[in-house]
N, C-alpha and C positions, 0 to 999 in steps of 0.2 A: 550317494552325490545330495547336498544338503539345495533345498530348493529354497526360491524366495519366498516360499509360501508357508513354509516353518519358520520363519521371523512374526508369523499371525497366532501364531498359539499363545503368547503373553498376552495380545490384544483380544483375542477370543475368550482366555480367561480371566483379565479385568472386568471383559465385559459384561460376562457371566457373574460374578462378584456386585457389580455394579446396582444390575437386577436384581437380584438378592437382598441388595442393602436397602432398595428403596421401595421394596415390600416389606421391611418390618415395621412393626404399625410404629415402636419409639422416632423413628427415624423420617415418617411420612406425615408426623406433624411436628417434624423442625423443615422450618421453610426455607431457612439459607440455607441448611446442609440439602434438600430434596433440590434445591437450584444448582447446588453446586455440582451435584452428581448427574441431573440432568444436562448440564452443559457440557462437565466430561463422557457421559453416555453419547451425546451428537455427534462431538468430536470423536466419536469411534465408529458411527454407524457407515461411511463408506469402509472402512474396510472389512468390518463385518458382512456388509452385502458384497464384495469383493468374494470374501472366503467361501460364502455361499455358493457365488456362480462359481467358484470351482471347485467345488466338492462336487456341484452336479456335473458338469461338465466329465469330469472325473468318471464320475459312475456312467456318465452315457456312452464314453469312451470302454470305460472295463466291456460294458455290455454286448458293443460295437465289435469289441477284438474278440468276444467267446464267441460272438457270432459267427464269426469269420474262421476262428477254427472248426465248426462242429457243420456248422454246412457248407451241403453241395450243391444246389441250387446258384447256376452262375449268374442267375438277374437276379437277384436275391444279393449272391457275397458282391456284387458288379454296385450298388445301390448301396448297400454297408461300405463298401470304400469309399463312396461317394461322402456320406454324411460322416465317416470319421474323419476323412479329411477337411470335413467344414470343421469338426468338433477340434480337431488339432490346432487348426487356423484359431479358433475362438481363444482356446488355452495360451498359445503364441501372444496374444492381442493383450490378453486376461495379464497375462504375465508381465509384461511390457507397462497397462494401467496400472498395476501394482506399484513398479517400481518406483512409481511419482508417487503415487499416493503416501508411501511411506517417504519421504522425502520427510526432512525438519520442517514443522509448521512455525513461520512467524508469527508468534503468539501477539502481533499488533495486529496482523491481516484484514480481521473482523471489523477494527476500529471506526469511528468517523477520525476527522485530520486538522487541523491547525494549519495553516500555510501562511508563509512572510514571504513575499515577495521587496527588494530591493534590488534599485538600481545600481549598476557598477559603473566599469567605466566607459566613458564614453559622454556627461556630462546631459542636455535635456535630449538627446537617441534614447540614453539609457533609458530614463524617466519614458519615454513613448515606448520602449521596450517592453520594460514594464505593467506596462500597463496591459498593451496585446495578450501578454501572459496573463495577467489578470482576467481577462476578457475568454481566452482558451479554455483555462481552467474553468471557469463560472457558465462556460456553454456546456463544456462536456459531464461537469456536474448535471444541469437540467436535465440534457440527454441519459442521466443515468438513474433520474426522477428523485437526486441528491438536495437537501436545502443547503442554502449559502446567507451567511450571512457574514456583513464585515462587522471587525473589531478594532478596527486604527489603519489610520489611514495619513499618510501624509504627503502630499498633492505638490507636484512642480507648475512653473509658473507656466508651462505650455501644454497643461492637460495632463498628463501623465502623473507617473506615483513614481515621488523617490521612496515610499514604501507603504506597501496597502498588509496589512494582518487580517485573514479569513478563515471563518468557521465551513467545512466542509461536511452534515451529518449525513451518514449514508453509509448500510453495512456495507463494511470491504473496498471503502474510501482510499484506507491508505494499502489494500494490495493491492491496486491499480497504480495511485499516485506517489507512491515511495520512490519511485522510477523516477519523478523528475527531480530529485534532491539534489543540490550541485549549481555550476556555472551555465547558463545558457549563454552562449555567442548569435550576434545578428550581423549581419554583411549585407549592405544595404542603403539607397542613396538617400539621405535625409530629407524630407520637403523643405530644407531652407537652404537647401544646396543649388547653389546656381548654376556651378558649373558640372554637374552631373557626378561629383567625383563620389566611391561607395566610402561611406565609413563601416565601421567596426565597432562594435559598441554590448556592455556587458550587463544580464542581471541573474542576482543569486538567489537560488528557490531553496527555502527550507518546507518539509515535510513535516510535521510531529503530531506521531499517533496522542489521539486525546486518551488522558491520565484520568482516571473517576479519583474519590477522596481514599479508597480502601487500597488502592495500589500506592497513592504519594502521600503520605503523613504530614501535614505541616503545620508546626504548632504556630498559633498567635502571636507569643512573645518573639517570634523570628521573623515579624512582619512588619514592615512600616509604610502606613498608606496615608496618602496626600491626597487629597478633593482640588481639583482647577477647574475652571473654566474652559470649557472648547477651545482651541484654537482653528479659526478658521482662516483660510485661502488667503493672505495676506497680515496675518499675524493677528486680526480683530477676533472679538469673543465672538463665537456663534449663541451661546445660551446667557441669560442675564445670569442665571441660578446656574452655582458651577459644581457639574453634572462627572464631568471625568475623572478618573483612577489613576494614580500609579502607586504601586507594589511595587518596594522592595523586598527583598529577600535577604535579609544581612550575614546569613550566613557564607553566602557565597557573592554579596551584591546584583545578585540577579536581579533585572528591572524590567518591569511590562506595564503597557497603559494601554488604556480602553476609552476613546473619550468618541466613538462613534452613535449610544447611545442617547438617550435624550433623560435618559431613568440612573442617576446614581447606580441604585440597588443593580440595576442590570450589567451596568459598564463595571462594577466591580465584581457579579458574578463569573463575566467574559472577563476579566483580567485574573482571575483566577485560576481558570480555565488554562489560559496562553502560561500563567506558572508555575500549574502543574504538568502542562507537556512539556515546556522547559525544563524542568526538574528531573521528569523521565528522561527527554533527550539526555541530559547531563549523565547522567545513572549510566546509560546505553554506551554511551560515546567510550567511558570509564572502561564499561567492562569489554566493550569490542577491543579497547588498545590491549586488553591480556592478552586476546587472541593473535595467531600471529597472521603475517601480511599476507600471507598465502592462504587462509583459510578466508580472512576478510575479502581477497578479490574472487574467492570463488562465493562465496556468497553476494554479490554486487554491491554493496558497500559503497554509497559517496559522497567523499568529503566536502563540505562547503566549495574548496579550491580547486574542485577537480572541475578541467571543463568536460560538460558532458554532449553536450549538441550546440551545431552549427547551424543558421534557419543563415541559407545567402536566396534572399529578395529575388535578385536578378535571373535567378539560373531557376528559381522555382525548386529550391533542392535544400531539404533537412535531412543534414548527417547527425545519425548518434554514433556517437565516437567507441562507444563498449562496446557494439555490436558490429562497428563499420559497415553501417547500412544507410542507404540513403532515402528517403521519401519525397516522394512530388505531390504536385495539387497542394501549394501549401495554403491555398486560401482554405479549402474545407478543412482541412489539419487545426490551420487557426481560426476556425470555426468551433472549435472542440471535437473532430471526427480524429482525435487521438490512439483510437484504438489497435490501428494497426501497428503502431511502434509500441504501443504497451505491451499486445501482444507477443512481437518480437522480442524485447526484454523481460516478460515471464516464461518463454522458451528457454532465454540463455540461462538463465538463474537455475532455473528446474536442471538445465545440461549440467552445467558446473557445480552443481548440489550432487547429482547422480554422479557423476566423475571422480568427485571427490570421496562417494561414500563406496565405490565400488572398487578405490585404489585403497 
């Protein structure tokens, strides 16, 4: 019978090849190649550790079974049976651990992200809800010790945001925040509502993994860069010196704007980061379109048009429609306490991937 641990053989072989390659003098002096090999080795460390634990437990099980066959002392055999039972339990747990460890990894999971929140239907209330979501994500980032930088904003008259784009820098940010992609719906009584009627509004969240220059190569000839004065609340110029940057990627017409820094250089740098992230996303969308609809649903892809979550303030309830689960204590969640939701979504995605793999 084929064991799931048999799938580790090529992994262990590759790990050994990497170790031998890194020890070769001609590779040891090639910094770029060493970095690539070290990164690949690190990605295999978890599987190699599981294999070593499996080997040790298997050997221990064999020794205990041999002891039971040969030993006649009842007290010793009873102890051996108890130890063997514990070893079998550990092997069963390790078997489950390996199944999840072998699931395909999202190559973007370790990356920082660029988040774009746009007010949807609902007028002023939608812009206020967009502001609430922004605060929730930034508070979550603070809890995780991630750095947040605002890249572009379009404030509303009521104090919310028609649009806000910001960067969250931190290892694993995408792996946690990717589940926020899609349409968020809020049901609550706006402050301006005099008769206590509940209004429904929406905001759209896009979460883009940051892309470096190696991943997305952009020819300068394909760019049109405009420099202009930053527009503040009400349309007046914030700076006397033109520092805002608009970049148009002419092959597709994709446009990004960054105006929240007082430095033209910083705005241009951030605008290029936004552009690379959007180009990478467009490429991934094109790639995903080639995958079957069933596969996309199994890996938990969230389209921007999909309503993923409803925030019902009167009932203190947040419902995530993908996992059909509700969460309470909304003030805590909106203050950055998102882990309870994200953890369930992570488990849901892993389960779907596991089912697909077993099928």
